[in-house]
N, C-alpha and C positions, 0 to 999 in steps of 0.2 A: 504493499499498499502506500501509495508515494501523494505528497500535497503539490495541489497542482495550482491552488491558488488562493490568496489570504488579502483580509483587507483588516482593518479594525478591529469589524463586529463580523466577519464571515472567514469560512473555508471551507475550500474543496478538498474530496482525496478521490482519487482513482485505485482502485483494483487491480495488480498486476499479473493480469493471466491475457488467454489467447482467446479467450469466447468473443464472440460479436456480442457489444452493447448491453446482454443484461450477464449479470454474475453466473458462476456456479449453479449455488444455488442460496435459497433469501436467505439473508442477515437480519441481526441488532445490531444498533447501534450504541454504544456507550458511552459520556465523553463525564472522565472525574467518576467512573462504577455506578453512575447515573444513565438511564437509557432513556436517550433522545428521540432512537427513530428505529424505529419493530419493522418488521418484514422488507427490507429495501432490496429490491429485485435487480437492481441498476449496479455494472463496473464504477460507475462514478454518483456521489453523491457529497452534500453539503450540508453544514451547521452554520445557524444566522444566531443574527442578534447575540454574540461571543461580547465580553468585557475588552477593552482595547488594552495590550501590554499584556494578556495574560496567558501563562501555561496550561493547555489541557490536554491531559491523558487520553488517547481515542482508542478505542475497543468497537474493530468490526467484526462481526466472527470468531476466525481465529486468527486473527491481524491485531498490531498495536502501531502504533504511534504516537509521538507525541509534538507538538504544537504550540506556538507562540504567536499569538497575532501580533499584528500591525499598532504602535501606538498612535495617539487621536491629541491633536492639539486641544483639541476643545470639542464638546459637544453641545450641538442646535438641535433644536425639536424645531420644525414652522410651524406651530399652534403658537409660540412666543414671537412670532411673526405677524400675527393675526392669520395665519389662515383654518378656515371653519372647519373645511371636507366635510360638508353637505350635500357634495354633488349638485348641488344648486349656484352658490354663489362664487364670482370667478377667482379663483386660489393666485392666479399669476403672480401679483404683485411680491405676495407673501412669501412665496418660493423663492423668485427673482429674490430679492429682498436676502434669503438669506442666503442664498449662495453668495452674495456679493459680498456681504459681511462676514464669511467664516473667513479663520483665518486660513493659513496654509498648512496642512494635513491633517484639516478640521473633516469628525464626522457631524455629518447632517441626518436627520432621523425626519420620517415621514410616518406619523404613524398612524392607526386605522380610520379608516376616511376616505372619500369618496371627493376629490382635490380636480373641478373642474378648472380647467386652463388653457391657455392660449403658450404661444412658442415658449420657452427659458434657455436661457444661452447658460452654459457651463462655464465654470472656473478651475484653473490650473490645481493641481495637488487638494484632491477633495474625496470625500468618499458620501455616498449621498447612496442610507438604504431603506430602500422601501418595505415597508414590514407588513407583518401579512396579516390580510384583508384591505390593506391601503392602497388605491386605486388611482393614476392620474389619469383623467378622463379628459379626452380633444375636445378643443370647443367645437361645434361644427359648422363656424361663419367663416368663412374663407374672407371677407373683408377685414377677420378680426387677426388672421398673418400676417407677420413682415416675409417682403421679398429677399431674398438673395439674389442680390446679383451676379451673374455668370462669370464676372471677373472683375477685382479692382485693384486699384492703387493704394501700395501702403505708404509710408511716411517719404519714406526715403526712396520714394521715387518706382523700386520694383514691383512686377505685376506680382497679383497673388489669385490663382485660378479658386473661386472661391466656391462652384456652384454646377452642378452639370444634370442633365440629361439625358440617359442613356448613350453614354458617350461624348455628350459633343456640348461644347460649351453655352447655359441658358439658364435664362431665371429662372427661379424655381420657391416656392412658398417654404420657409421654418417649419421644421419637424418641432414635437410637442416638446425633445430636447433635442437643441440644437450645439456642438461644440464648432469653434473656428479658432484656432491655431495655439489649444489648450493639449496638457501633457499630464499625467500621473493623474487620473481620472476613474476612480471606482462607482460603476453603480452594479448595486447588488440588493440584496432580500427576496423575501416572498413575495412583494408586490406584481403588482400589474403593472404596465403601460398600456392604456386604451387609445386608440388611434381615433373610436369613434365613426370610421367611416361609415357603418352599417348604419349608423343615422343622420348619414349628413350627404352630400349628393357630390363625395370623390368621386365614387365610382361611375357613376355618369357620363358620358361623352366623355367618357376615359382618356380620346386618341387628338382629344385637342385643347388646347390651353385655351385659359378664361381667368380672366381678371388679372391678367398682366405674366402671370407664372406657370409651369408645370403645378403639377399634384407635388404637396409635402411626402418625403420620407416615415416611413415610424421611426428612426434615430438618424440622423447625419453630423457626421464626423467629420470638417474639412481642416486637413492639414494637420493631421493630431497625431501625439502619441503618445503610448503607453498609457491606453486606456483599456478597461477590465469590463464588462457586463458579465453580472454572478449570480443565476438564480432565479431572476426577475421574469415572468412572463409578459411577451409581447403580444398584441392581437389589434384586430382592425385596424390598420394602418391603411392611410388613404394611396399606398404604393408601393413600389422594397423598403419589407421591413426594416431592416440594420444598414444602411449604406457608408462607410470612411471609402475617403477620398484626397488621395496622393497624404495618406500618411503611413504610418510607423507601428511595430510591436502594438499589433487589437488580439484583444481576448475574450472569446465566447465562452463562457462556461457555467454546465449545468445549467443552460435557460430552457425556454419554449419560446417559442415563435408558430404560432396560428392564427390561419385565415382562414375563410371558405374557398372551399375548390373555386366556387366558380367566382373568384374576385380577382379582378382583372389588374397584371403587373404588381404582386402582392408579393414576387421574389422575397426566400426568407432571409438571404445574407448575399449583398453582390460589391466585397468587397475591390475596388478601382484602385491603379498606380497604387496598389498597398502593399507592403512587404513584413515577414516577420508575422504571421497569422498563425491563429492556435480556436481552431473550434474543436471543443470538448464534449463530451456528453451533453447535446444540445438537442434537443426534440422537437422537429419544422411536421408543420402537417399546414401545407401555403393552396395559394392561387395560382402557382406559377414556380417554378425554378424554386429547389429548396438552396441551393445554393449556386449562382450565379459568379462565376470567376470573369470580372476585367477591365479592360487596361486603355480605356479611352478609345474614338473611334478615329479614322483618318487621321487629322486637323492637329490635336492634341498629342497624339500618341508617337504621329513620326517626330513632333516637336519635343518633345521633352524624352520619348523611350524609356519610361520607366517604367518597368514590368511590375505587373502584379506576383510575387513571389517568396516564399520561404515559408511554405504554407503549409499547417498538418490538420488532417479533418481526424478524428479518432472518436470514438465509441457513441458514433452519432445514432439517430430515429431519423428518418427520413419519407415521410408517407404523404399519399396522396398526390403530389406534384408535379408538372409536367417531365422536369426531369429530378434527379436526384444529384448529383455535381453535374455543375454541367463549367463548361469551359469556353467563354466568347458569348456571341460573335463580336461583342465590341472589342476586343483585344489587340489592339493595333499598337500598343508598344511590347506585347506579349504574357508571357504566364508560366514560371519556371519554376522547378523545384516545388513540385506538388505531390505528399503522401495522404494516401485515403485508409482509412484503415479500421478494423472492426467496425465496420459500421453495417445499419438493417436497413433495408430499403424496401418500401413495402406499398404497391400496389403506384405506383408512378409509370408515366407513359413510358421513359427511358431511362436510363439508368446511371453511367457511367457515359460522359456526352462530350464530347466535342464537338465545336460547330466553328467554321470561317468561312472565307468563299475569299475570290480575287477582290480585290479593293484594302483589302484591310493596312497592306504595303509593307514592306521589307522587316519591316521592324514588329510585325506581327507572329512573333516568333515564340509557336508552344516546344515545351523540351523538358525531360527528366520529369518524367508523369508518374508515379506506381499508384497501382491501386489495388491491396489486397485484403487478404481476410475478408471477406465482402458475405454477405446472406442478402438475397433477391428475392424479394414475394410477390408473384404479379405483376412482374415487371413486362414492360408490352415488349420488349425490344433491349435488354441488358447494356450491352457495349456498340455504341457508333460514336462515328469520326466522320466528321463529312466538312467537304471543303467546300460545298455549292449551297451553301446557305442560303435562302431565298429570304433575307430580309430589307430593310429599306427600303423610300422609292425607286431605286434600281435596281433593287433585291432579283428584279426580274430579265434583265437588260440582258441582249445574248450572252456580252459580255463575262457577264457572272454564268449561267447557266450550259453556255457552249462546250462540248468535250472534247473539240479541237483542241491540238498545243498553242499555247498564248506565247510570244517574248517573257523572258524574265524579266521585270522591271522594278520600279520601284514600290508598285502597285502590290506584288505579288507575296502573300504566307509562305511560312513554312512551318511545319511540321514534322520534330524528332521522332523522337524513343517516346516509346511506351508500354507501359509493363503489368500484365494482370496477371494476379498468380492467386491462389489460393481461394476462390471463389464458388460458392452453391446460389444455384440461380434456380427455382421453381415457380412453375406455374406462367413460361414462357410461351408469349403469342405471333407476334411476326416472325421474328427472328432472331437470333440467338447474337450475329454480331454483324454489323456492317461500317466496311472500312472504307470511303473514297478521299482516294488522294489530285492532285491534278497533273492533265501527264507532262506538261513542262514540268511542274513540283511534286512528286510522289511522295507518300507520308514516310519517311525514310525506314523506321522499324518499329512493327507489332509485334508484342512476346506476350501467347497466353500460357499460361504454365498449371498445374492442376483445377482445372475449372469440369465445374459438372452444370450443362442445363438440360434442364428435364421440359419438356414444353405439357401446357394444359392439356384437357382430357377434349374440350371445344372452344380451342386457339380461336382468337380473333384475326380479322384482317385490320393489320394499321401501317401507316407509312412509317417503315424503317428510318429515314432523314428524312425532315424537312428542305426538299429541293427537287426542280422543276423536273419536266417529263422522267418522273419516279414513279411505281405502279405501289397499291396497295399489298404485301406483302400475310402468308402465312406459315407458321411453321416453317420455315427456312434456317437453312444452316447459319455459320460463316464464311460472308460475303467478302473478298479481299479487292479492290481497283486502283491501281495504280500505286503499289506500295512497295521499295525496295528491299526488303527483308522482312520477312513474317517465317516465328516459331512457334511450333506449338509440339507443348509435351504434355501426355494425362490429362487432355481435354475429349469429354463425350458428350454426348448429342444423343438425348431418349426421347424419343418420337418426333422426330426430323421427319420430313418431308420430303425439301428435294435433296439439292446433294448436301452432305456436309461441311464440305467445306470447297469455293468458288475463289478459283484464284483469276487474274484479270492485271495483266501488266502490271506480274510480281515479278523481279528478278531475281532473289532469291526465296526459296522452300524449302524448313527444315522440320522434317515431321517425328520427334520420341514416341 
C-alpha cells in the first residue's frame, strides 16, 4: 500500500497489486485503531476531514502504512465570510472572499450545504475542502458568467494563451472554479461540484456560440501547475468536465466525474498542452469521451509545439462514454509517453482510441503509448487507430479522406509506436481492432501481446472508426492498413466472423 496523494485534511492510498480497479477482496480500513471505512472494494481509497500536521496509522485489510498530513497555516470556514448554503442565496462573494483572504498554505472549509454560485477564481497555495453533503451549485444564468478572452497580454507585454474551444483560441465563459496562473492548489473532499447544466440552457444549441463566448468547462485551469483534485464528485457540467490548459503537474485522484450519456461534449477529462499528469482511481461516466487527450489544433500546436506528455492513467473505471481513453484529434503539438494500466472499460463505444488526420501538422507526433492490464466489458470496438478522422468543417474534404499517397509536408501527422498487452475484451461487437495509417505516413508499429477478444452472442453492426467511405462492421477481427510493423503474440479471437487478421500495406508482420 502506498500514499499517492495528501493534503492538510486528506490522504489517498493505493493497494499495490495487479488487479484491475477492484481489489482482490473487500477490506475494512482502520485509522489509529478506529474503523473508518467498511467493505471497501477498490484498489484506491481516501480518508477525509483529518487534522493538519498529524500522524495517522492506517490499516487496510492486511496492509499497514503511517502517514502525516500536511501543515496548514490557517483554517477558514466559508460561513464565517457570510456564506449561507441554502441553495438559493448567491454565495459567490463569500466564497471568493474566503479564497482571497486565505494566507499561503491555508485550508478553506466548505461545510454541509448547497452553495449557489457564479464562477470564483482560485489563488495559489491553498487547500479547499468541500466536505460531505456540501455542494457547489452553478448559477443557471449565462449572463452571470464572466468571459475569459482567448488571449491577453501580461503587464510585461508577453502573450498569455488564456482560453480555448476545441483546440483553438476562443472566448469562453469562466467555470465554477477557475484557475489562471495559480500553483499548489488542492481541491479535496467528499462533496459535489454541480455545474447545474441539467437545469440551464448550456446543452441547447450546443454547437452555436451564444452570449459572446463558448460554454464553460466544469473546472478550468489555464497556465497552472501543481494542482490536485481528490475525492470530489463533479457532475452536470456545461461542456468538458475538467480542462487543464498549458499546465503542468496535474493530479486527479479518487474522484467521480458523472454526466448523462446524452449530454453533448461532456468529456470527463481533457488535458491540453499539459504535462506530468496522474489520473488514478477515477470513476468516469459521461456523455462523450471519458478521457480525451489533446494538444491544440494546427495554429496553436505548430506555434508552441507543447505536447501533452508524461501521463499515467491507473486503476480507473470508464463507463458509457464514446471512448474510454482517446488521443486526439486536436493534438497538433503531439502526445507522448502515456501509460494506461489496471483500468476497467464498461460499455463504451470504443476502448483505446487514437484519432488524427491530414492537416493536424508535422508536430502532431503521437508516440510512446502503452496500454496494459485492461478489462473491457461490452465495448463495441476495443482498439482503434484512425488517421482519417472526419472532424471540423473541412473534415470531409478530399484531402482528408483520399487514400491516394500525398506529399509529406508541414500538415502531415505522425504516429509512432503503440503497445497493447494483457487485455481481456468480452462482448466485442463490430471489430476487435482497426488500425489505419496514411499511405504517405504509415503507423510505425503496433504490438499486441496476451490479448483475448470474445465476441457478443448477438454482435451489433457499428462503424469501427469515424472516417469517410468506411462501412459498418460486425464481428470482424484485427485489421491493419498502412502499418509498417505489426507484432502479435498470444492473441485469441473467439466468435470472429471474418478473417482473424487482415494485413493491407504492412511491411513487416511477426506472429508468435
